[in-house]
C-alpha positions as CSV (number, residue, x, y, z in Angstrom):
1,X,-66.2,29.0,-19.7
2,X,-69.9,27.8,-20.8
3,X,-69.1,27.2,-24.0
4,X,-66.4,24.7,-22.8
5,X,-68.7,22.7,-20.3
6,X,-71.6,22.4,-23.0
7,X,-69.0,20.8,-25.3
8,X,-67.5,18.7,-23.1
9,X,-71.1,17.4,-22.3
10,X,-71.9,17.0,-26.0
11,X,-68.9,14.8,-26.2
12,X,-69.8,12.7,-23.3
13,X,-73.2,12.4,-24.9
14,X,-71.9,11.5,-28.0
15,X,-69.4,8.8,-26.4
16,X,-72.4,7.1,-24.3
17,X,-74.7,7.1,-27.6
18,X,-72.2,5.1,-29.9
19,X,-69.6,3.5,-27.5
20,X,-68.7,1.2,-30.4
21,X,-67.3,4.4,-32.9
22,X,-65.7,5.8,-29.3
23,X,-63.6,2.4,-29.0
24,X,-62.3,3.4,-32.2
25,X,-60.7,6.4,-31.0
26,X,-56.9,6.3,-31.2
27,X,-55.3,5.9,-27.1
28,X,-52.2,7.7,-27.2
29,X,-49.4,5.2,-24.9
30,X,-47.9,5.9,-21.5
31,X,-44.4,7.4,-22.0
32,X,-42.2,4.5,-20.8
33,X,-41.1,4.5,-16.9
34,X,-37.3,6.1,-16.1
35,X,-35.7,3.2,-14.8
36,X,-32.6,5.0,-12.6
37,X,-29.8,2.2,-12.5
38,X,-28.4,1.2,-9.0
39,X,-24.5,1.7,-8.6
40,X,-22.6,-1.2,-7.5
41,X,-18.6,-2.3,-6.8
42,X,-19.1,-5.6,-8.6
43,X,-16.4,-4.7,-10.7
44,X,-12.4,-5.5,-11.4
45,X,-9.9,-2.4,-11.7
46,X,-6.6,-1.6,-12.2
47,X,-4.8,1.6,-10.7
48,X,-2.0,3.6,-9.7
49,X,-1.2,5.2,-6.5
50,X,1.6,8.0,-5.3
51,X,2.6,9.1,-1.3
52,X,4.9,8.8,1.3
53,X,6.0,6.4,3.4
54,X,8.0,6.4,6.5
55,X,10.1,3.1,8.5
56,X,11.7,1.9,11.6
57,X,14.7,-0.1,11.5
58,X,16.1,-2.0,14.7
59,X,19.6,-2.6,13.9
60,X,21.7,-5.1,16.5
61,X,24.4,-4.5,15.9
62,X,26.5,-3.0,13.3
63,X,29.2,-2.7,16.3
64,X,29.6,-6.1,17.1
65,X,29.6,-6.4,13.0
66,X,32.4,-4.5,12.7
67,X,34.6,-4.5,15.7
68,X,34.5,-8.3,16.0
69,X,35.3,-8.7,12.7
70,X,38.2,-6.8,12.5
71,X,39.7,-8.2,15.8
72,X,39.5,-10.7,15.0
73,X,41.3,-10.5,11.5
74,X,44.0,-8.2,12.5
75,X,44.6,-10.4,15.8
76,X,44.0,-8.2,18.0
77,X,43.1,-10.5,20.6
78,X,40.7,-8.5,22.4
79,X,37.4,-9.8,24.3
80,X,34.2,-9.7,21.8
81,X,32.5,-6.5,22.0
82,X,29.6,-6.2,25.3
83,X,27.1,-5.4,25.6
84,X,25.2,-5.0,22.5
85,X,24.9,-1.2,20.9
86,X,21.3,-1.6,19.2
87,X,20.7,0.8,16.0
88,X,17.3,2.8,15.0
89,X,17.0,4.0,11.9
90,X,13.7,5.8,10.4
91,X,13.9,5.8,6.5
92,X,11.6,7.6,4.7
93,X,10.5,9.4,1.7
94,X,8.1,9.6,-1.6
95,X,6.8,6.1,-2.7
96,X,4.6,5.3,-6.0
97,X,3.3,2.0,-7.1
98,X,0.5,0.4,-9.0
99,X,-2.2,-2.2,-7.7
100,X,-5.2,-4.6,-9.4
101,X,-8.2,-6.2,-8.0
102,X,-11.9,-7.2,-8.2
103,X,-14.8,-6.7,-5.9
104,X,-18.2,-8.3,-4.9
105,X,-21.1,-6.3,-3.7
106,X,-23.5,-8.2,-2.3
107,X,-27.3,-7.7,-3.9
108,X,-29.0,-5.6,-2.2
109,X,-27.1,-5.3,0.0
110,X,-24.1,-2.5,1.1
111,X,-21.3,-4.9,1.7
112,X,-18.3,-5.2,-0.2
113,X,-15.7,-8.0,-0.2
114,X,-12.6,-8.0,-2.9
115,X,-9.2,-8.7,-3.0
116,X,-6.2,-7.0,-4.4
117,X,-2.3,-7.1,-5.6
118,X,-0.3,-4.3,-5.0
119,X,3.3,-3.3,-5.6
120,X,5.2,0.1,-4.4
121,X,8.0,1.6,-4.6
122,X,10.1,4.2,-3.6
123,X,13.9,5.2,-2.2
124,X,12.9,5.2,1.9
125,X,16.2,5.5,3.5
126,X,18.2,7.4,6.5
127,X,22.1,6.8,7.8
128,X,23.7,7.5,10.6
129,X,27.7,7.5,12.2
130,X,28.2,4.7,15.0
131,X,31.7,5.0,17.2
132,X,33.5,2.3,17.0
133,X,35.3,2.5,20.5
134,X,37.4,-0.9,20.4
135,X,40.6,0.8,21.2
136,X,40.5,3.0,23.9
137,X,44.2,4.4,22.8
138,X,42.8,5.3,19.0
139,X,39.7,7.2,19.5
140,X,37.9,8.4,17.0
141,X,36.9,4.9,14.8
142,X,32.9,5.7,13.4
143,X,31.1,3.4,11.0
144,X,28.7,5.0,8.9
145,X,25.7,3.1,8.7
146,X,22.4,3.7,6.2
147,X,19.6,1.6,5.1
148,X,17.1,1.6,2.1
149,X,13.8,0.2,1.4
150,X,13.0,0.5,-2.3
151,X,10.4,-2.5,-3.2
152,X,6.7,-3.3,-1.3
153,X,4.7,-5.9,-3.0
154,X,1.3,-6.9,-1.1
155,X,-1.9,-9.2,-1.3
156,X,-4.6,-8.5,0.3
157,X,-8.4,-9.2,1.1
158,X,-10.5,-6.0,1.7
159,X,-14.0,-5.7,3.2
160,X,-16.2,-2.2,2.8
161,X,-19.3,-1.1,3.6
162,X,-20.7,1.4,0.6
163,X,-22.7,4.7,0.5
164,X,-23.6,4.3,-3.4
165,X,-20.5,6.0,-4.9
166,X,-18.6,6.2,-1.7
167,X,-17.1,3.1,-0.2
168,X,-15.4,3.2,3.0
169,X,-12.6,-0.4,3.5
170,X,-10.4,-2.1,5.8
171,X,-7.5,-4.5,4.5
172,X,-5.7,-7.3,5.5
173,X,-2.6,-9.9,4.4
174,X,0.4,-10.5,3.6
175,X,3.5,-8.3,1.9
176,X,7.1,-8.5,1.5
177,X,10.4,-6.0,1.6
178,X,13.3,-5.5,-0.2
179,X,15.8,-4.1,2.0
180,X,19.9,-2.6,1.3
181,X,22.4,-1.7,4.1
182,X,25.9,-0.7,4.6
183,X,28.3,-0.1,7.2
184,X,31.0,1.7,5.3
185,X,34.4,3.7,7.2
186,X,38.0,2.7,8.4
187,X,39.2,0.5,11.0
188,X,42.4,2.4,12.7
189,X,44.1,-0.3,14.7
190,X,44.4,-2.8,11.9
191,X,47.4,-1.9,9.6
192,X,47.3,1.6,10.6
193,X,44.6,2.1,8.4
194,X,41.8,-0.9,7.3
195,X,39.2,0.2,5.2
196,X,35.9,-1.8,5.5
197,X,32.4,-1.9,3.1
198,X,30.1,-3.8,4.5
199,X,26.7,-4.7,2.7
200,X,23.4,-6.7,2.5
201,X,20.7,-7.3,0.9
202,X,17.1,-8.0,2.7
203,X,14.2,-9.8,1.4
204,X,11.5,-11.1,4.0
205,X,7.7,-11.3,3.9
206,X,5.6,-10.2,6.6
207,X,1.7,-8.9,7.1
208,X,0.1,-5.9,6.4
209,X,-3.0,-4.1,7.7
210,X,-5.0,-1.2,6.2
211,X,-7.8,0.9,5.8
212,X,-9.1,3.9,3.5
213,X,-11.7,5.6,1.3
214,X,-13.2,5.6,-2.1
215,X,-15.1,7.5,-4.6
216,X,-16.4,6.7,-8.1
217,X,-16.3,10.2,-9.5
218,X,-17.6,9.7,-12.8
219,X,-18.2,6.6,-15.1
220,X,-15.5,3.7,-14.5
221,X,-13.1,5.9,-12.8
222,X,-12.6,5.9,-8.7
223,X,-10.4,7.8,-6.8
224,X,-9.1,6.9,-3.0
225,X,-7.2,7.5,0.2
226,X,-5.2,4.7,2.0
227,X,-3.0,4.4,4.6
228,X,-1.0,0.9,5.4
229,X,1.0,-0.4,8.4
230,X,3.5,-3.4,7.0
231,X,4.9,-5.4,9.8
232,X,7.9,-7.5,9.3
233,X,9.6,-8.7,12.4
234,X,12.9,-9.4,13.0
235,X,15.3,-11.4,10.5
236,X,18.9,-11.9,10.3
237,X,20.9,-10.4,7.2
238,X,24.3,-11.3,6.2
239,X,26.7,-8.1,5.9
240,X,29.8,-9.0,3.7
241,X,32.3,-7.2,2.7
242,X,34.2,-8.4,-1.0
243,X,37.0,-7.3,-0.5
244,X,38.2,-8.0,3.3
245,X,36.3,-11.6,3.0
246,X,34.3,-11.2,6.0
247,X,30.9,-12.0,6.6
248,X,28.3,-12.2,9.5
249,X,25.1,-11.6,10.9
250,X,23.1,-8.7,12.0
251,X,19.6,-8.6,13.3
252,X,16.9,-5.8,11.8
253,X,13.6,-5.2,13.2
254,X,11.6,-3.5,10.9
255,X,7.9,-2.1,10.3
256,X,7.0,0.7,7.8
257,X,3.8,2.7,7.5
258,X,2.3,4.9,3.9
259,X,-0.2,7.1,3.3
260,X,-1.1,7.1,-0.9
261,X,-3.4,8.3,-3.0
262,X,-4.7,6.6,-6.3
263,X,-6.8,6.4,-8.5
264,X,-8.7,3.0,-10.4
265,X,-9.9,1.8,-13.6
266,X,-13.0,-0.4,-13.5
267,X,-13.2,-3.4,-15.9
268,X,-16.0,-6.2,-16.4
269,X,-17.8,-3.9,-14.1
270,X,-21.7,-4.7,-12.9
271,X,-22.7,-1.2,-11.7
272,X,-25.4,-0.9,-14.7
273,X,-26.3,-4.4,-14.8
274,X,-25.1,-8.2,-14.9
275,X,-21.9,-9.9,-15.2
């Protein structure tokens, strides 16, 4: 210890005695500062999702559709069906689809805004049997009524709040729906047995709102869980039987809900720099 102190004192005296020579001694540069990149959600993305959906369809009125049309066609002369018979169906099933969009996170802020286009397809379906009490002397007439939803496109704006790599968001916008309906059976009073098969295709517009949480788990990849509600209101669907040459509208009021898990790949990202 004493030797170390003596050596240090000698070096100090040497530098003091010859400052010019001491200035020529090499100086080690400081190591570069480590810059920790700040993650940002500013990017465009493309992804896919799978999940489950369920719908509510209030149809008015498949009984009136069959009985009044066949009543007129068969010349039975019976009064129009009254009262109306609303019928509720609850289609449900698995859904899958894709989405694309772009987000922008404000500099120095946790707020994120963006837009998204999505389309999901599936086979949400349900059916039931409804009685046709047209002629009390011929009991047992019934119709098989089915509904199926197979496609929902949407365009939405979403607003979120980020905690680094976790984004909590809400969304809203417009949506569309593609549905198919069928009313099938055999009506006895006309010619002893008249089969009928009314079919209709419904394309309609509506609105959607939803919410979800997304996690950027690795480089350009993120995973999300999302709930969406779709409202499509009332719409008149033309039901036609090409064999009988008969057609008439029915009113359908419907809504759809989905829960989906999705994966997104982010492109043109600014999470490590600028656009």
